[in-house]
N, C-alpha and C positions, 0 to 999 in steps of 0.2 A: 662915878658909876654911870655907864652909858644908859640912856633911856630913849625909847622910840617916841618921836613927836606925835605919831598917829595913834598907836594902840596903848602907849604907856608902858609897854614891856621894858624891864630894866635888868641889868646884870653886869657883873664885872667883865665878862667875856662876850657880851652882846655886840655883834658887829652892826654898824650903821653905815648907810651910804652917805653921800655928800649932802643930802637933804635931811639927814637925821632920821631916816626910816630904817626899820629892821627889814630883814630879807623878805618876810611874809608880806609886810605892808608895801614893800617895793613891788612885789609880784601883783598885788591887788591893784595898785595904781597903774602899773604898766598895762594890764589887761583891760581895765576900765577905760583907758585912754584910746583903745583901738576902735576905729570906726565900725568894724564888724568883728565878731569873735566866733570861733568854732566851738563845738561841744567840748573838745579837748581844752581849749582856752578857758571856758567857763568852769570846767572841773578843776583846773589848776587854781583858779580864783577861789572856788569853794573850799578846796583843800587848805589854801592859805588862810582863809577866813576861819575855818575850824580850829586851826592852830592858834590864831589870834584869840578866839573865844575860849581857848583852854581845853578843847576836847580833841581827842585822838580819833574820834569816830565819825564815819561818813555813811550816809544812807545812799544806796544806789537804786535808782528807779528809772522807769521808762514808760510813760503813759500812752505812747503811741504804739501801733503794731510794730513788732520787731521779730527778728529772725530767731531760729532755734538755738543758735550759739549764744547770742546776747541774752536769751531767756535764761540761760544757766546762771547768769551773774547778777540779774536784777532782783528786786524785792529782798535785799539783804542789807545788813549793816556791817561795815568793815572797820578794822583797825588800820589806820594809815601806817603806823610804825610796826605793827605786828606784836606790840608789847602787851596789848590787852587780850589775854588768853580766852576771854569769853567769846570773842568774835574772830572770824577768819581775817587774815591779812589782805589788804586791798590788792587784788590780783593785777598782774601786768596786762592782762587782756583789756581791762577797763582803762588803764592808763594809755594804751596804744590804740584801742579800737572804739572808743566811746562815740566817735563821729559816725560809725557805721549805721547804727540805728537810733542814735541820740540818747545814749545812757547819760543820765544826769546825777551828779553827786550833791548832797546837802549835808551841812554840819549836823551832827546828831549828839544829843546829850542824854545819856542813859538816866532813866528815872524822871526825865522831864518831857522829852519828845516821845511820840508814838509813831508807829509805822502803819501804813494802810496797804494791804495786799492789792495790787492793781488788778489782779484777775478776779478776785472775789469781793472786793470792797470791805473785807473784814479788817477791823482795827486790832493791832497787836501792840502790847505794852511789855516792857521789862523782860521777864523770863521768856515770854512768848516770842519776843524779838530775837533773843539769844538762840532759842531753839530753832526758829524758822531760818535764821541766818546761817545755821550750821547744817541745813538739810543737804542731801546729795546734789551735786551739780548736774542736773538733768533738765531737759526741756519739759517744763510743766505747764505750758500754755494750754488753755482750754481750746476745744475745736474751733470756736468762733474767732479766737485770736489768730490761730494758724491760718484760717481761711482769709482773714483780713490782711495778713501779711502776704499771702499768695496773690491777692488782688493788687496790692502795692507793687509786687514784683512784676506782675503782668503789665501793669500800666507803664512801669519804667522800661521794661523790655520793648513794648510796643512803640514807645516814644523814641527810644534809641534806634530801633530797627527802621522806623519810618524816616527818621532824619538821615540815616546812612543811605537808605535806598533812594530817597528823593535826591540827595546830593549826587549820587552816581548817575541817576537817570538824567538829571540836568546836564551833567558833563558829557555823557555818551549819547543821549537821545534827546537833545534839546527841543526838537520839533514836536515831540509828543508829550513832553513833560507838562504836568499840571502847572497852573499859574502860581501856586503857593504850596508850601509845606502843609499847611492846614487842610487845603483842598485834597492833597494826596492822601493824607491820613483819613479824612472823612470817606473818600471813595474806597479805600482799602478796608476800612471797618465795615462798610456797607456791602463789600464784595460786589460792586457795581459792574455792569457790562464793560464800561470804559476802563475800569481798573484791570479787568481780566485781559483786555487787549494790551494795555501798557505792560502788565506783568509778563505776558508771553514774549513781547518784544524785548523786555529787559533781560529775561533769562537767556534769550538767544544772543544777547550782547554780552553775556557773561556776568550779569548782575545777580547776586543772590537776593531772592525775595522770600522773606520769612513769613510763616503763617501768623495771622493776627491772633494773639492769645486772648482767651476769655477773661474779661475784667469784672464779671459779675460774681 
C-alpha cells in the first residue's frame, strides 16, 4: 500500500512521485521552494494543505482595501470540491483572479475554526458561517472601505501616468525634462508654475498629460 512520506496519507491507488510524495505534498514543496510567490501560488499551497489536513473547506478573506468585484467573493467559506452542500463551491473567480486584490485562502475546519468579518470585526461560528457564506454575491463594502480602495486606485493611476509622461518628455523634450521621475511627480502634484510650462510644451509635442487624481 502506497504511503506519502510527508503527510502519511496512504491507499492502494495513491499516486506518489519519485520522492515518495503525494500530489498535494508535491504542490506544497514546489511552491515553498519558490524564491517569491504570487497570491495564486499561495492559494494553491493552502488548498493543498487543506486536503492534507483532511478538510474540503477554505476561508476566503482579504484584509486590505479591495475592489467591488473581489468584495463579492471574500468573507466566505467555500467547498473546494463542491461536495459539501452547506457551502458554495470555490468559484473560478478566486482561482483566476486572487492576485487582483490579494484574496487569500486558508484551510477551515467546521466546528473548530471561526471566521471574522473583515468589515465589522464580528466573529462568526458554525451556522453563522454557513449563513454568511451563502449570502448574495453583492458588493457589501462599507463606505470607508470603498473610499480606501479609491485612494489606492488614484495612487496607482498617478504613478503609472507620471511614469509614462516623464518617459515621453525625456524622449521628445530632453532639454526641459526634470532631472528625475520623482521630481516630475512632485511638481505635477503641486501644480507648480514650472510644471505648467512643461505640460504646455508636452501637449504641443503630442504628449498626453493626465490630471493628477486626488489621493486623499
